[in-house]
C-alpha positions as CSV (number, residue, x, y, z in Angstrom):
1,M,37.5,63.1,106.3
2,K,41.2,62.4,106.1
3,W,42.7,59.0,105.0
4,F,46.1,57.5,105.8
5,V,47.9,54.3,105.0
6,D,50.6,52.7,107.1
7,R,52.9,50.2,105.3
8,N,55.2,47.6,106.5
9,H,58.9,47.5,105.5
10,D,58.0,45.1,102.6
11,G,55.4,47.6,101.2
12,S,52.4,45.6,102.4
13,V,49.6,47.5,104.1
14,S,49.7,47.5,107.9
15,R,46.6,49.6,108.4
16,V,44.3,52.0,106.8
17,I,43.1,54.9,109.0
18,R,40.4,57.5,108.5
19,I,39.9,60.5,110.6
20,H,36.5,62.1,110.9
21,D,35.9,65.8,111.8
22,D,32.2,66.2,111.9
23,A,29.3,67.3,114.1
24,D,30.3,64.5,116.5
25,G,33.8,65.9,116.9
26,L,37.2,64.6,115.9
27,W,37.4,60.8,115.9
28,G,39.3,58.0,114.2
29,E,39.1,54.5,113.1
30,F,41.1,51.8,111.3
31,F,40.2,49.0,109.0
32,R,40.7,45.5,110.3
33,D,39.3,42.1,109.4
34,G,36.8,43.5,106.9
35,Q,35.4,46.2,109.2
36,W,36.1,49.7,110.6
37,V,37.0,49.8,114.3
38,A,36.7,53.1,116.2
39,D,39.9,53.8,118.2
40,P,40.9,57.2,119.5
41,V,44.6,56.2,119.5
42,V,44.7,56.5,115.7
43,L,44.4,60.3,116.1
44,E,48.1,60.1,116.6
45,V,48.4,60.0,112.8
46,L,47.6,63.7,112.8
47,S,50.8,64.6,114.8
48,D,53.1,61.6,114.1
49,P,53.8,60.8,110.5
50,T,55.2,57.4,111.5
51,W,51.6,56.3,111.9
52,G,50.9,56.6,108.2
53,L,51.0,58.7,105.1
54,P,48.1,60.7,103.8
55,V,46.2,59.3,100.8
56,S,43.1,60.3,99.0
57,A,39.7,58.8,99.9
58,K,39.7,57.0,96.6
59,E,43.2,55.5,97.2
60,G,42.2,54.4,100.7
61,Q,39.0,52.8,99.4
62,D,41.0,51.0,96.6
63,I,43.5,49.7,99.1
64,I,40.6,48.3,101.2
65,A,39.1,46.7,98.2
66,R,42.4,45.0,97.4
67,L,42.7,43.8,101.0
68,A,39.2,42.3,100.8
69,E,40.2,40.4,97.7
70,H,42.8,38.6,99.7
71,D,40.5,37.6,102.6
């Protein structure tokens, strides 16, 4: 699994994306409102770096935990 984070100009997180490559194929999802939402359009992150920068799984999970604290 590959993780990405997209930030706004002020440094806040716009979205966290994770891309799966498993027995079900290649698919992506983003985190919104406390849950993961499957959306094939986020696969764009693999070819367009403006969609987000790669992060480790731990960093992605830490970002989600911080976002949850603010909800």
